[in-house]
C-alpha positions as semicolon CSV with decimal commas, in nm:
position;residue;x (nm);y (nm);z (nm)
1;M;0,005;1,288;0,069
2;V;-0,090;0,922;0,033
3;G;-0,375;0,722;0,180
4;A;-0,407;0,344;0,159
5;A;-0,663;0,072;0,222
6;V;-0,638;-0,302;0,269
7;R;-0,932;-0,541;0,245
8;D;-0,947;-0,883;0,405
9;E;-1,106;-1,201;0,277
10;H;-1,435;-1,109;0,451
11;G;-1,458;-0,764;0,292
12;Q;-1,351;-0,569;0,603
13;I;-1,149;-0,259;0,508
14;W;-0,875;-0,084;0,706
15;T;-0,729;0,249;0,604
16;G;-0,404;0,430;0,668
17;L;-0,249;0,768;0,602
18;H;0,116;0,845;0,528
19;L;0,275;0,982;0,844
20;G;0,543;1,233;0,751
21;A;0,814;1,334;0,995
22;A;1,092;1,594;1,012
23;V;1,336;1,305;1,050
24;G;1,293;1,116;0,723
25;R;1,360;0,767;0,854
26;L;1,071;0,806;1,098
27;Q;0,815;0,849;0,821
28;I;0,566;0,566;0,784
29;C;0,393;0,480;0,457
30;A;0,014;0,468;0,443
31;E;0,025;0,102;0,338
32;A;0,211;0,006;0,657
33;V;-0,038;0,199;0,872
34;A;-0,333;0,025;0,701
35;L;-0,177;-0,322;0,725
36;G;-0,081;-0,265;1,088
37;G;-0,437;-0,160;1,168
38;A;-0,573;-0,476;1,010
39;L;-0,327;-0,699;1,194
40;V;-0,374;-0,536;1,534
41;N;-0,754;-0,545;1,503
42;G;-0,777;-0,913;1,413
43;G;-0,849;-0,883;1,043
44;G;-0,876;-1,195;0,834
45;A;-0,632;-1,285;0,561
46;I;-0,554;-0,965;0,371
47;A;-0,659;-1,003;0,008
48;T;-0,625;-0,664;-0,163
49;A;-0,445;-0,332;-0,115
50;V;-0,451;0,007;-0,284
51;A;-0,269;0,338;-0,236
52;V;-0,408;0,675;-0,344
53;R;-0,215;0,999;-0,389
54;H;-0,386;1,319;-0,277
55;P;-0,216;1,635;-0,404
56;K;-0,119;1,914;-0,168
57;A;-0,307;2,243;-0,213
58;E;-0,005;2,417;-0,366
59;E;0,057;2,150;-0,632
60;A;-0,038;2,229;-0,991
61;D;-0,170;1,877;-1,059
62;Q;-0,478;1,836;-0,837
63;E;-0,576;1,491;-0,965
64;I;-0,635;1,224;-0,700
65;A;-0,481;0,906;-0,836
66;V;-0,411;0,543;-0,751
67;V;-0,036;0,490;-0,723
68;S;0,189;0,186;-0,710
69;P;0,340;0,111;-0,367
70;C;0,704;0,204;-0,306
71;G;0,971;-0,064;-0,300
72;G;0,973;-0,081;0,080
73;C;0,597;-0,138;0,091
74;R;0,624;-0,405;-0,177
75;E;0,878;-0,587;0,042
76;M;0,661;-0,541;0,353
77;F;0,353;-0,679;0,180
78;F;0,550;-0,972;0,042
79;D;0,685;-1,051;0,391
80;H;0,342;-1,041;0,558
81;V;0,095;-1,125;0,279
82;P;0,279;-1,300;-0,007
83;D;-0,044;-1,378;-0,196
84;L;-0,172;-1,019;-0,177
85;K;-0,319;-0,853;-0,484
86;I;-0,247;-0,483;-0,530
87;I;-0,450;-0,241;-0,739
88;I;-0,214;-0,039;-0,961
89;P;-0,253;0,209;-1,245
90;T;-0,160;0,120;-1,602
91;P;-0,201;0,315;-1,926
92;G;-0,515;0,105;-1,987
93;G;-0,667;0,166;-1,644
94;L;-0,655;0,007;-1,300
95;I;-0,562;-0,360;-1,264
96;K;-0,503;-0,605;-0,977
97;V;-0,168;-0,782;-0,970
98;K;0,002;-1,015;-0,724
99;V;0,261;-0,840;-0,511
100;Q;0,516;-1,094;-0,638
101;S;0,486;-0,952;-0,990
102;L;0,591;-0,609;-0,857
103;L;0,881;-0,764;-0,668
104;P;1,042;-1,031;-0,886
105;H;1,358;-1,055;-0,673
106;P;1,259;-0,990;-0,310
107;Y;1,522;-0,943;-0,042
108;R;1,586;-1,258;0,162
109;R;1,846;-1,325;0,430
110;A;2,071;-1,615;0,341
């Protein structure tokens, strides 16, 4: 299970939760839910995003952890907020990076 939050330039925060579905292609990532909430509610320019993994009760590893966004979410963020900074985990701790650094060769229609 993944939750996400996006923060705009004014400090307003919107959250989202991964929406699973029996039909896989209908699943929606938490990042998309959070960004959609910000956009539909008139948020300012989105500045920062983070995703957090929450383990299911039956999982052995019960650590709640910041995770990097999936490839699809990286593309979505780049399409809508190309200057976004994303909080990601590294061996040295959490850092903020531009979405472009996680997506060096984004998809573009010719």
